[in-house]
VMD Tcl script that builds the backbone (N, CA, C; Angstrom):
set m [mol new atoms 504]
animate dup $m
set s [atomselect $m all]
$s set {name element resname resid chain x y z} {
  {N N MET 1 A -5.334 -19.579 7.214}
  {CA C MET 1 A -4.491 -20.433 7.777}
  {C C MET 1 A -4.798 -21.617 7.468}
  {N N VAL 2 A -3.699 -22.246 7.163}
  {CA C VAL 2 A -3.991 -24.121 7.391}
  {C C VAL 2 A -2.731 -24.644 8.079}
  {N N ASP 3 A -3.224 -25.427 8.385}
  {CA C ASP 3 A -2.266 -26.121 9.599}
  {C C ASP 3 A -1.328 -27.334 8.106}
  {N N SER 4 A -0.130 -26.993 8.618}
  {CA C SER 4 A 0.658 -27.316 7.441}
  {C C SER 4 A 1.108 -29.144 7.361}
  {N N THR 5 A 0.861 -29.735 8.576}
  {CA C THR 5 A 0.839 -31.440 9.243}
  {C C THR 5 A -0.300 -31.747 8.331}
  {N N ASN 6 A -1.685 -31.497 8.442}
  {CA C ASN 6 A -2.346 -32.159 7.920}
  {C C ASN 6 A -3.434 -31.513 6.568}
  {N N LEU 7 A -3.312 -29.969 6.202}
  {CA C LEU 7 A -3.506 -29.066 5.672}
  {C C LEU 7 A -5.245 -28.767 6.014}
  {N N ARG 8 A -5.335 -28.949 7.090}
  {CA C ARG 8 A -6.817 -28.402 7.150}
  {C C ARG 8 A -6.818 -27.004 7.779}
  {N N VAL 9 A -7.684 -26.676 7.525}
  {CA C VAL 9 A -8.419 -25.349 7.481}
  {C C VAL 9 A -8.104 -24.799 8.827}
  {N N LYS 10 A -7.301 -24.081 9.871}
  {CA C LYS 10 A -7.401 -23.318 11.038}
  {C C LYS 10 A -8.151 -22.447 11.352}
  {N N GLN 11 A -7.878 -21.370 10.178}
  {CA C GLN 11 A -8.622 -20.056 10.383}
  {C C GLN 11 A -9.274 -19.818 8.953}
  {N N ARG 12 A -10.137 -18.575 9.055}
  {CA C ARG 12 A -10.470 -18.264 7.961}
  {C C ARG 12 A -11.097 -16.645 8.048}
  {N N LEU 13 A -10.554 -16.007 7.074}
  {CA C LEU 13 A -11.388 -14.622 6.690}
  {C C LEU 13 A -11.795 -14.165 5.953}
  {N N ARG 14 A -13.053 -13.643 5.509}
  {CA C ARG 14 A -13.508 -13.344 4.782}
  {C C ARG 14 A -13.915 -11.831 4.567}
  {N N LEU 15 A -13.172 -10.934 3.802}
  {CA C LEU 15 A -13.749 -9.273 3.340}
  {C C LEU 15 A -14.233 -9.330 2.340}
  {N N GLN 16 A -15.900 -8.756 2.861}
  {CA C GLN 16 A -16.538 -8.553 2.020}
  {C C GLN 16 A -16.058 -7.219 0.910}
  {N N GLY 17 A -16.334 -7.312 -0.213}
  {CA C GLY 17 A -16.005 -5.898 -0.873}
  {C C GLY 17 A -14.572 -5.622 -1.459}
  {N N LEU 18 A -13.629 -6.611 -0.764}
  {CA C LEU 18 A -12.241 -5.846 -0.766}
  {C C LEU 18 A -11.986 -5.822 -1.817}
  {N N MET 19 A -12.249 -6.541 -2.834}
  {CA C MET 19 A -11.753 -6.602 -4.456}
  {C C MET 19 A -12.966 -6.631 -5.410}
  {N N SER 20 A -12.929 -5.629 -6.067}
  {CA C SER 20 A -13.845 -5.360 -7.495}
  {C C SER 20 A -13.092 -4.764 -8.568}
  {N N ASP 21 A -13.542 -5.032 -9.817}
  {CA C ASP 21 A -12.537 -4.619 -10.871}
  {C C ASP 21 A -13.222 -3.985 -12.038}
  {N N ASP 22 A -12.677 -3.068 -12.882}
  {CA C ASP 22 A -13.793 -2.466 -13.410}
  {C C ASP 22 A -13.059 -1.848 -15.039}
  {N N ALA 23 A -13.032 -0.524 -14.889}
  {CA C ALA 23 A -11.376 0.218 -16.080}
  {C C ALA 23 A -10.443 0.373 -15.146}
  {N N ILE 24 A -10.639 0.402 -13.379}
  {CA C ILE 24 A -9.377 -0.252 -12.727}
  {C C ILE 24 A -9.652 -1.811 -12.413}
  {N N HIS 25 A -8.423 -2.456 -13.067}
  {CA C HIS 25 A -8.514 -3.903 -12.848}
  {C C HIS 25 A -7.154 -4.322 -11.517}
  {N N VAL 26 A -8.236 -5.213 -11.206}
  {CA C VAL 26 A -6.920 -6.157 -10.103}
  {C C VAL 26 A -5.952 -7.161 -10.655}
  {N N GLU 27 A -4.982 -6.477 -10.875}
  {CA C GLU 27 A -3.546 -6.959 -11.450}
  {C C GLU 27 A -2.742 -8.140 -11.001}
  {N N SER 28 A -2.665 -7.957 -9.708}
  {CA C SER 28 A -2.299 -9.006 -8.462}
  {C C SER 28 A -2.735 -9.034 -7.282}
  {N N VAL 29 A -2.484 -9.836 -6.616}
  {CA C VAL 29 A -2.657 -10.332 -5.058}
  {C C VAL 29 A -1.792 -10.912 -4.800}
  {N N ALA 30 A -0.837 -10.537 -3.727}
  {CA C ALA 30 A 0.367 -11.450 -3.264}
  {C C ALA 30 A 0.560 -11.103 -1.495}
  {N N PHE 31 A 0.921 -12.344 -1.040}
  {CA C PHE 31 A 1.317 -12.384 0.277}
  {C C PHE 31 A 2.653 -11.397 0.925}
  {N N ASP 32 A 2.553 -10.615 1.731}
  {CA C ASP 32 A 4.017 -10.153 2.089}
  {C C ASP 32 A 4.087 -10.863 3.359}
  {N N ILE 33 A 5.239 -11.471 3.619}
  {CA C ILE 33 A 5.986 -12.066 4.462}
  {C C ILE 33 A 7.019 -11.413 5.430}
  {N N ALA 34 A 6.916 -10.339 5.189}
  {CA C ALA 34 A 8.080 -9.729 5.781}
  {C C ALA 34 A 7.486 -9.846 7.439}
  {N N ARG 35 A 8.350 -9.655 8.181}
  {CA C ARG 35 A 8.628 -9.467 9.872}
  {C C ARG 35 A 7.820 -8.418 10.272}
  {N N TYR 36 A 6.320 -8.413 10.701}
  {CA C TYR 36 A 5.827 -7.236 10.932}
  {C C TYR 36 A 5.417 -7.559 12.559}
  {N N GLN 37 A 6.728 -6.930 13.339}
  {CA C GLN 37 A 6.521 -7.428 14.661}
  {C C GLN 37 A 5.679 -6.767 15.605}
  {N N LEU 38 A 4.581 -7.170 15.642}
  {CA C LEU 38 A 3.693 -6.107 16.173}
  {C C LEU 38 A 3.746 -5.951 17.544}
  {N N ALA 39 A 4.263 -6.921 18.481}
  {CA C ALA 39 A 4.298 -6.788 20.094}
  {C C ALA 39 A 5.201 -8.158 20.350}
  {N N PRO 40 A 5.869 -8.086 21.418}
  {CA C PRO 40 A 6.402 -9.315 21.811}
  {C C PRO 40 A 5.855 -10.889 21.485}
  {N N ARG 41 A 6.164 -11.037 20.440}
  {CA C ARG 41 A 5.442 -12.652 20.526}
  {C C ARG 41 A 4.237 -12.705 19.538}
  {N N LYS 42 A 3.850 -11.073 18.871}
  {CA C LYS 42 A 2.667 -11.274 18.202}
  {C C LYS 42 A 3.397 -10.619 16.970}
  {N N THR 43 A 2.917 -11.355 15.542}
  {CA C THR 43 A 3.664 -10.917 14.449}
  {C C THR 43 A 2.544 -10.590 13.550}
  {N N ALA 44 A 2.687 -10.014 12.234}
  {CA C ALA 44 A 1.186 -10.481 11.488}
  {C C ALA 44 A 1.774 -10.647 9.947}
  {N N PHE 45 A 1.101 -10.796 8.788}
  {CA C PHE 45 A 1.613 -11.220 7.891}
  {C C PHE 45 A 0.478 -9.862 6.858}
  {N N GLY 46 A 0.986 -9.449 5.644}
  {CA C GLY 46 A 0.605 -8.634 5.120}
  {C C GLY 46 A 0.033 -9.397 3.376}
  {N N LEU 47 A -1.187 -8.617 3.315}
  {CA C LEU 47 A -1.888 -8.992 1.818}
  {C C LEU 47 A -1.419 -7.730 0.765}
  {N N ARG 48 A -0.679 -7.692 -0.477}
  {CA C ARG 48 A -0.858 -6.508 -1.035}
  {C C ARG 48 A -1.953 -6.958 -2.214}
  {N N VAL 49 A -2.466 -5.884 -2.805}
  {CA C VAL 49 A -3.252 -6.008 -3.905}
  {C C VAL 49 A -2.583 -4.454 -5.041}
  {N N THR 50 A -2.472 -4.987 -6.228}
  {CA C THR 50 A -2.183 -4.320 -7.225}
  {C C THR 50 A -3.216 -3.933 -8.138}
  {N N LEU 51 A -3.702 -2.937 -8.390}
  {CA C LEU 51 A -4.509 -2.489 -8.954}
  {C C LEU 51 A -4.348 -1.476 -10.316}
  {N N GLU 52 A -4.322 -1.728 -11.253}
  {CA C GLU 52 A -3.951 -0.623 -12.484}
  {C C GLU 52 A -4.858 -0.509 -13.439}
  {N N GLY 53 A -5.136 0.944 -14.177}
  {CA C GLY 53 A -6.007 1.858 -15.292}
  {C C GLY 53 A -5.698 0.748 -16.227}
  {N N SER 54 A -6.318 1.092 -17.177}
  {CA C SER 54 A -6.756 0.900 -18.964}
  {C C SER 54 A -6.489 2.038 -19.782}
  {N N SER 55 A -6.497 3.126 -19.064}
  {CA C SER 55 A -6.189 4.361 -20.258}
  {C C SER 55 A -4.606 4.791 -20.593}
  {N N ARG 56 A -4.203 4.999 -21.576}
  {CA C ARG 56 A -3.349 5.182 -21.793}
  {C C ARG 56 A -2.833 6.878 -21.506}
  {N N ALA 57 A -3.654 7.688 -21.429}
  {CA C ALA 57 A -3.384 8.914 -21.593}
  {C C ALA 57 A -3.766 9.187 -20.043}
  {N N ASN 58 A -4.175 8.476 -19.328}
  {CA C ASN 58 A -4.402 8.917 -17.923}
  {C C ASN 58 A -3.904 7.261 -16.890}
  {N N PRO 59 A -2.418 7.065 -17.495}
  {CA C PRO 59 A -2.184 6.180 -16.349}
  {C C PRO 59 A -2.345 6.305 -15.060}
  {N N PHE 60 A -2.546 4.733 -14.393}
  {CA C PHE 60 A -3.066 4.903 -13.115}
  {C C PHE 60 A -2.500 3.256 -12.463}
  {N N GLY 61 A -1.955 3.437 -11.614}
  {CA C GLY 61 A -1.554 1.817 -10.940}
  {C C GLY 61 A -1.273 2.130 -9.388}
  {N N GLU 62 A -1.870 1.212 -8.440}
  {CA C GLU 62 A -1.804 1.447 -7.102}
  {C C GLU 62 A -1.955 -0.070 -6.367}
  {N N THR 63 A -0.843 0.032 -5.438}
  {CA C THR 63 A -0.525 -1.404 -4.392}
  {C C THR 63 A -1.104 -0.843 -3.130}
  {N N THR 64 A -1.864 -1.408 -2.775}
  {CA C THR 64 A -2.470 -1.430 -1.084}
  {C C THR 64 A -1.742 -2.424 -0.477}
  {N N LEU 65 A -1.774 -2.157 0.764}
  {CA C LEU 65 A -1.159 -3.630 1.876}
  {C C LEU 65 A -2.459 -3.624 3.043}
  {N N TRP 66 A -2.546 -4.578 3.310}
  {CA C TRP 66 A -3.437 -4.849 4.714}
  {C C TRP 66 A -2.623 -5.800 5.708}
  {N N LEU 67 A -2.678 -6.023 6.713}
  {CA C LEU 67 A -2.035 -6.231 8.053}
  {C C LEU 67 A -2.971 -7.310 8.783}
  {N N PHE 68 A -2.447 -8.422 8.852}
  {CA C PHE 68 A -3.328 -9.379 9.662}
  {C C PHE 68 A -2.490 -10.320 10.943}
  {N N SER 69 A -2.931 -9.985 11.953}
  {CA C SER 69 A -2.365 -10.765 13.076}
  {C C SER 69 A -3.142 -11.866 13.187}
  {N N VAL 70 A -2.563 -13.239 13.604}
  {CA C VAL 70 A -3.064 -14.352 13.788}
  {C C VAL 70 A -3.304 -14.441 15.402}
  {N N ASP 71 A -4.992 -14.497 15.784}
  {CA C ASP 71 A -5.000 -14.612 17.017}
  {C C ASP 71 A -5.712 -16.129 17.479}
  {N N PRO 72 A -5.836 -16.389 18.677}
  {CA C PRO 72 A -6.645 -17.507 19.090}
  {C C PRO 72 A -7.816 -17.914 18.769}
  {N N ASP 73 A -8.489 -16.575 18.337}
  {CA C ASP 73 A -9.749 -16.490 18.155}
  {C C ASP 73 A -10.130 -16.357 16.549}
  {N N GLY 74 A -8.941 -16.210 16.074}
  {CA C GLY 74 A -8.982 -15.730 14.104}
  {C C GLY 74 A -8.261 -14.982 13.857}
  {N N LEU 75 A -8.146 -14.620 12.558}
  {CA C LEU 75 A -7.501 -13.860 11.388}
  {C C LEU 75 A -7.855 -12.449 12.251}
  {N N LYS 76 A -7.050 -11.549 12.124}
  {CA C LYS 76 A -7.432 -9.839 12.684}
  {C C LYS 76 A -6.894 -9.282 11.892}
  {N N PRO 77 A -7.513 -8.326 11.086}
  {CA C PRO 77 A -6.851 -7.042 10.110}
  {C C PRO 77 A -6.746 -6.008 11.429}
  {N N VAL 78 A -5.474 -5.572 11.527}
  {CA C VAL 78 A -5.088 -4.936 12.222}
  {C C VAL 78 A -4.259 -3.589 11.258}
  {N N LEU 79 A -4.179 -3.551 10.334}
  {CA C LEU 79 A -3.764 -2.256 9.176}
  {C C LEU 79 A -4.615 -2.663 7.736}
  {N N ASP 80 A -5.635 -1.552 7.616}
  {CA C ASP 80 A -6.500 -2.045 6.223}
  {C C ASP 80 A -5.775 -0.867 5.331}
  {N N ASN 81 A -5.672 -1.178 4.136}
  {CA C ASN 81 A -6.070 -0.223 2.977}
  {C C ASN 81 A -5.029 1.188 3.031}
  {N N ILE 82 A -3.860 0.662 3.252}
  {CA C ILE 82 A -2.653 1.916 3.072}
  {C C ILE 82 A -2.056 1.708 1.665}
  {N N VAL 83 A -2.067 2.849 0.958}
  {CA C VAL 83 A -1.074 2.678 -0.121}
  {C C VAL 83 A 0.295 2.997 -0.163}
  {N N VAL 84 A 0.661 1.547 -0.434}
  {CA C VAL 84 A 2.263 1.374 -0.478}
  {C C VAL 84 A 3.258 2.059 -1.560}
  {N N SER 85 A 2.292 2.200 -2.993}
  {CA C SER 85 A 2.935 2.514 -4.068}
  {C C SER 85 A 1.403 2.830 -4.848}
  {N N GLU 86 A 1.909 4.168 -5.572}
  {CA C GLU 86 A 1.090 4.433 -6.651}
  {C C GLU 86 A 1.526 5.590 -7.566}
  {N N ASN 87 A 1.328 5.377 -8.908}
  {CA C ASN 87 A 1.471 6.183 -9.783}
  {C C ASN 87 A 0.211 6.850 -10.738}
  {N N HIS 88 A 0.210 7.807 -11.049}
  {CA C HIS 88 A -0.863 8.550 -11.929}
  {C C HIS 88 A -0.444 9.528 -12.840}
  {N N GLY 89 A -0.804 9.890 -13.997}
  {CA C GLY 89 A -0.656 10.812 -14.662}
  {C C GLY 89 A -1.515 11.551 -15.826}
  {N N GLU 90 A -1.447 12.557 -16.587}
  {CA C GLU 90 A -2.041 12.958 -17.220}
  {C C GLU 90 A -1.438 13.459 -18.681}
  {N N TRP 91 A -1.657 12.832 -19.587}
  {CA C TRP 91 A -0.699 13.648 -20.973}
  {C C TRP 91 A -1.284 13.523 -22.267}
  {N N ASP 92 A -0.468 13.885 -22.883}
  {CA C ASP 92 A -1.326 14.486 -24.698}
  {C C ASP 92 A -0.882 13.182 -25.406}
  {N N THR 93 A -0.266 11.950 -24.458}
  {CA C THR 93 A 0.218 10.989 -25.280}
  {C C THR 93 A 1.451 10.931 -25.807}
  {N N ALA 94 A 1.690 12.109 -26.400}
  {CA C ALA 94 A 3.273 12.652 -26.830}
  {C C ALA 94 A 4.263 12.679 -26.216}
  {N N CYS 95 A 3.923 14.133 -25.260}
  {CA C CYS 95 A 4.781 14.096 -24.817}
  {C C CYS 95 A 4.711 15.010 -23.360}
  {N N ALA 96 A 3.644 16.361 -23.440}
  {CA C ALA 96 A 3.359 17.157 -22.569}
  {C C ALA 96 A 2.590 16.411 -21.666}
  {N N GLY 97 A 2.786 16.539 -20.445}
  {CA C GLY 97 A 1.812 15.842 -19.405}
  {C C GLY 97 A 2.543 15.926 -17.644}
  {N N GLU 98 A 1.700 15.643 -16.821}
  {CA C GLU 98 A 2.279 15.304 -15.659}
  {C C GLU 98 A 2.013 14.143 -14.916}
  {N N PHE 99 A 3.023 13.499 -14.355}
  {CA C PHE 99 A 2.786 12.035 -13.804}
  {C C PHE 99 A 3.333 12.159 -12.252}
  {N N ASN 100 A 2.666 11.610 -11.439}
  {CA C ASN 100 A 3.526 11.590 -9.956}
  {C C ASN 100 A 3.080 9.968 -9.820}
  {N N GLU 101 A 4.842 9.899 -8.870}
  {CA C GLU 101 A 4.832 8.344 -8.199}
  {C C GLU 101 A 5.173 8.500 -6.693}
  {N N THR 102 A 4.337 8.033 -5.958}
  {CA C THR 102 A 4.921 7.698 -4.478}
  {C C THR 102 A 5.297 6.414 -4.121}
  {N N THR 103 A 6.148 6.118 -3.259}
  {CA C THR 103 A 6.102 4.806 -2.562}
  {C C THR 103 A 6.367 5.067 -1.117}
  {N N ARG 104 A 5.977 4.180 -0.738}
  {CA C ARG 104 A 6.226 4.374 1.137}
  {C C ARG 104 A 6.658 2.842 1.453}
  {N N THR 105 A 7.321 2.919 2.450}
  {CA C THR 105 A 7.832 1.527 3.200}
  {C C THR 105 A 7.397 1.991 4.302}
  {N N LEU 106 A 7.246 0.603 5.097}
  {CA C LEU 106 A 6.937 0.679 6.206}
  {C C LEU 106 A 7.924 -0.284 7.369}
  {N N SER 107 A 8.205 0.351 8.507}
  {CA C SER 107 A 9.067 -0.156 9.250}
  {C C SER 107 A 8.573 -0.398 11.170}
  {N N MET 108 A 8.858 -0.957 11.494}
  {CA C MET 108 A 8.013 -1.481 12.708}
  {C C MET 108 A 9.456 -0.724 13.792}
  {N N GLY 109 A 8.439 0.204 15.073}
  {CA C GLY 109 A 9.488 0.480 15.503}
  {C C GLY 109 A 9.597 -0.470 16.903}
  {N N SER 110 A 10.199 -0.329 17.993}
  {CA C SER 110 A 10.828 -1.302 18.991}
  {C C SER 110 A 8.903 -1.667 19.673}
  {N N PRO 111 A 9.066 -2.943 19.461}
  {CA C PRO 111 A 7.508 -2.929 20.536}
  {C C PRO 111 A 7.935 -3.229 22.169}
  {N N ALA 112 A 7.051 -2.516 22.876}
  {CA C ALA 112 A 7.333 -2.178 24.501}
  {C C ALA 112 A 6.514 -3.746 24.909}
  {N N LYS 113 A 6.661 -4.288 26.033}
  {CA C LYS 113 A 6.124 -5.328 26.357}
  {C C LYS 113 A 4.517 -4.711 26.858}
  {N N GLY 114 A 3.633 -5.537 26.408}
  {CA C GLY 114 A 2.305 -5.147 26.727}
  {C C GLY 114 A 1.604 -4.361 25.486}
  {N N VAL 115 A 2.093 -3.574 24.681}
  {CA C VAL 115 A 1.831 -2.415 24.030}
  {C C VAL 115 A 2.242 -2.861 22.498}
  {N N PHE 116 A 1.516 -2.450 21.590}
  {CA C PHE 116 A 2.071 -2.585 20.028}
  {C C PHE 116 A 2.972 -1.352 19.652}
  {N N ALA 117 A 3.793 -2.077 18.844}
  {CA C ALA 117 A 4.726 -0.661 18.267}
  {C C ALA 117 A 4.058 -0.145 16.993}
  {N N ASP 118 A 4.761 1.305 17.123}
  {CA C ASP 118 A 4.401 2.101 16.244}
  {C C ASP 118 A 4.575 1.534 14.923}
  {N N ILE 119 A 4.200 1.897 13.882}
  {CA C ILE 119 A 4.690 1.565 12.237}
  {C C ILE 119 A 5.092 2.963 11.742}
  {N N VAL 120 A 6.085 3.063 11.291}
  {CA C VAL 120 A 6.741 4.482 10.722}
  {C C VAL 120 A 6.777 4.109 9.048}
  {N N VAL 121 A 6.245 5.216 8.603}
  {CA C VAL 121 A 6.100 5.150 7.268}
  {C C VAL 121 A 6.791 5.992 6.428}
  {N N ALA 122 A 7.839 5.686 5.671}
  {CA C ALA 122 A 8.225 6.888 4.933}
  {C C ALA 122 A 8.148 6.789 3.681}
  {N N GLU 123 A 7.936 7.928 3.172}
  {CA C GLU 123 A 7.525 7.951 1.697}
  {C C GLU 123 A 8.124 9.246 1.198}
  {N N LYS 124 A 8.264 8.628 -0.514}
  {CA C LYS 124 A 8.660 9.654 -1.575}
  {C C LYS 124 A 7.812 9.760 -2.980}
  {N N THR 125 A 8.096 11.099 -2.749}
  {CA C THR 125 A 6.842 11.318 -3.880}
  {C C THR 125 A 7.524 12.142 -4.941}
  {N N THR 126 A 7.421 11.804 -6.037}
  {CA C THR 126 A 8.489 12.478 -7.285}
  {C C THR 126 A 7.560 12.914 -8.578}
  {N N THR 127 A 7.264 14.202 -8.549}
  {CA C THR 127 A 6.299 14.710 -9.302}
  {C C THR 127 A 7.112 15.223 -10.704}
  {N N SER 128 A 6.762 14.788 -11.813}
  {CA C SER 128 A 7.571 14.905 -13.357}
  {C C SER 128 A 6.360 15.695 -14.222}
  {N N VAL 129 A 6.994 17.154 -14.880}
  {CA C VAL 129 A 6.249 17.575 -15.528}
  {C C VAL 129 A 6.910 17.681 -17.214}
  {N N ALA 130 A 6.389 17.197 -18.127}
  {CA C ALA 130 A 6.874 16.877 -19.541}
  {C C ALA 130 A 6.462 18.080 -20.092}
  {N N THR 131 A 7.450 18.833 -21.151}
  {CA C THR 131 A 6.863 19.656 -21.678}
  {C C THR 131 A 7.432 19.543 -23.037}
  {N N VAL 132 A 6.936 20.069 -24.523}
  {CA C VAL 132 A 7.642 20.476 -25.462}
  {C C VAL 132 A 8.663 21.735 -25.402}
  {N N GLY 133 A 9.757 21.409 -25.933}
  {CA C GLY 133 A 10.505 22.513 -25.589}
  {C C GLY 133 A 10.958 23.009 -27.235}
  {N N LYS 134 A 11.559 24.707 -27.179}
  {CA C LYS 134 A 11.662 25.362 -28.116}
  {C C LYS 134 A 12.017 24.553 -29.442}
  {N N ASP 135 A 13.065 23.615 -29.106}
  {CA C ASP 135 A 13.614 22.959 -30.553}
  {C C ASP 135 A 12.662 21.445 -30.560}
  {N N GLY 136 A 11.525 21.341 -29.992}
  {CA C GLY 136 A 10.450 20.339 -30.693}
  {C C GLY 136 A 11.044 19.132 -29.495}
  {N N ASP 137 A 12.109 19.369 -28.801}
  {CA C ASP 137 A 12.348 17.901 -28.006}
  {C C ASP 137 A 11.557 17.736 -27.073}
  {N N CYS 138 A 11.003 16.673 -26.485}
  {CA C CYS 138 A 10.140 16.387 -24.738}
  {C C CYS 138 A 11.059 16.773 -23.651}
  {N N GLN 139 A 10.997 17.746 -23.162}
  {CA C GLN 139 A 11.718 18.115 -21.697}
  {C C GLN 139 A 10.762 17.670 -20.465}
  {N N SER 140 A 11.774 17.027 -19.548}
  {CA C SER 140 A 10.922 16.663 -18.313}
  {C C SER 140 A 11.715 17.284 -17.141}
  {N N GLU 141 A 11.050 17.785 -16.027}
  {CA C GLU 141 A 11.332 18.338 -15.084}
  {C C GLU 141 A 10.994 17.946 -13.728}
  {N N ASP 142 A 11.926 16.830 -13.123}
  {CA C ASP 142 A 11.155 16.335 -11.807}
  {C C ASP 142 A 11.415 16.840 -10.308}
  {N N LYS 143 A 10.333 16.911 -9.540}
  {CA C LYS 143 A 10.693 17.415 -8.131}
  {C C LYS 143 A 10.117 16.345 -7.212}
  {N N THR 144 A 10.935 16.174 -6.383}
  {CA C THR 144 A 10.881 14.828 -5.321}
  {C C THR 144 A 10.254 15.345 -3.672}
  {N N THR 145 A 9.675 14.833 -2.976}
  {CA C THR 145 A 9.562 15.633 -1.975}
  {C C THR 145 A 9.669 13.825 -0.650}
  {N N ILE 146 A 9.947 14.321 0.141}
  {CA C ILE 146 A 10.484 12.915 1.045}
  {C C ILE 146 A 9.185 13.598 2.478}
  {N N GLY 147 A 8.579 12.268 3.032}
  {CA C GLY 147 A 8.093 12.601 4.162}
  {C C GLY 147 A 7.931 11.162 5.263}
  {N N LYS 148 A 7.640 11.404 6.345}
  {CA C LYS 148 A 7.378 10.424 7.311}
  {C C LYS 148 A 6.171 10.486 8.062}
  {N N HIS 149 A 5.660 9.441 8.294}
  {CA C HIS 149 A 4.007 9.058 9.182}
  {C C HIS 149 A 4.580 8.179 10.041}
  {N N ARG 150 A 3.721 8.685 11.217}
  {CA C ARG 150 A 3.505 7.100 12.492}
  {C C ARG 150 A 2.271 6.949 12.329}
  {N N LEU 151 A 2.074 5.546 12.509}
  {CA C LEU 151 A 0.820 5.138 12.602}
  {C C LEU 151 A 1.146 4.119 14.261}
  {N N ARG 152 A -0.321 4.647 14.828}
  {CA C ARG 152 A -0.333 4.039 16.298}
  {C C ARG 152 A -1.590 3.163 16.136}
  {N N TYR 153 A -1.478 2.100 16.775}
  {CA C TYR 153 A -2.547 1.115 17.096}
  {C C TYR 153 A -3.283 2.126 18.232}
  {N N ASP 154 A -4.784 1.848 17.792}
  {CA C ASP 154 A -5.363 1.836 19.075}
  {C C ASP 154 A -6.215 1.015 19.810}
  {N N GLY 155 A -6.058 0.080 20.059}
  {CA C GLY 155 A -6.261 -1.201 21.184}
  {C C GLY 155 A -7.058 -2.141 20.064}
  {N N ALA 156 A -7.358 -2.009 18.657}
  {CA C ALA 156 A -8.518 -2.649 17.788}
  {C C ALA 156 A -7.462 -2.532 16.370}
  {N N LYS 157 A -6.582 -1.933 15.969}
  {CA C LYS 157 A -6.071 -1.697 14.794}
  {C C LYS 157 A -5.335 -0.347 14.568}
  {N N TYR 158 A -4.541 -0.211 13.555}
  {CA C TYR 158 A -3.557 0.827 13.181}
  {C C TYR 158 A -4.363 2.187 12.523}
  {N N ILE 159 A -4.288 3.109 13.216}
  {CA C ILE 159 A -4.863 4.145 12.465}
  {C C ILE 159 A -4.395 4.728 11.148}
  {N N VAL 160 A -5.060 4.816 10.267}
  {CA C VAL 160 A -4.197 5.099 8.896}
  {C C VAL 160 A -4.992 6.447 8.383}
  {N N PRO 161 A -4.148 7.491 8.394}
  {CA C PRO 161 A -4.530 8.843 7.894}
  {C C PRO 161 A -5.397 8.397 6.605}
  {N N LYS 162 A -6.089 9.629 6.330}
  {CA C LYS 162 A -7.186 9.535 4.640}
  {C C LYS 162 A -6.053 9.388 3.685}
  {N N ASP 163 A -5.194 10.733 3.833}
  {CA C ASP 163 A -4.485 10.863 2.925}
  {C C ASP 163 A -3.344 9.629 2.372}
  {N N LEU 164 A -3.221 8.806 3.271}
  {CA C LEU 164 A -2.380 7.497 2.884}
  {C C LEU 164 A -3.299 5.939 2.387}
  {N N LYS 165 A -4.506 6.402 2.722}
  {CA C LYS 165 A -5.524 5.391 2.085}
  {C C LYS 165 A -6.081 5.298 0.851}
  {N N ARG 166 A -6.335 4.384 0.252}
  {CA C ARG 166 A -7.099 4.463 -1.049}
  {C C ARG 166 A -8.250 4.656 -1.068}
  {N N ASP 167 A -8.168 5.625 -2.021}
  {CA C ASP 167 A -9.485 6.457 -2.278}
  {C C ASP 167 A -11.011 4.884 -2.594}
  {N N GLU 168 A -11.738 4.874 -1.763}
  {CA C GLU 168 A -12.804 4.044 -2.094}
  {C C GLU 168 A -14.328 4.690 -2.926}
}
mol reanalyze $m
mol bondsrecalc $m
mol representation Tube
mol addrep $m
């Protein structure tokens, strides 16, 4: 955090090992400045990290979100490593294959005095299966599922279920 009047660093936080890349590389890093109202007079900002794979036959993309609160004693991670967007698949590079795409949207519950608000996660997953039809044309069939999750603050951070986190 930088003081905008004199550009002096007010707070800093280094997260060891947050980013590394290889066959799956870091595509982008961006601040998420949506208003994450954790509690009355307590907001958080986000950091989104987008990863991409380099395989054409096994495409992969993923964006994770971290939330940080600004406390008097420093920046504090309050939500870590939730996958807000992912896509992956496997195909023969011509037609036949299966692809999955999931998007998650976070919304804040109503904060009560002295209590951190719950985070509601709306999830939409689409699975597409492509096959070569009898006439030789590529045909695709999609199936979409929708779900919701509620993340609660445990006094130190929001608990993210394993199936919503990035595989490490």
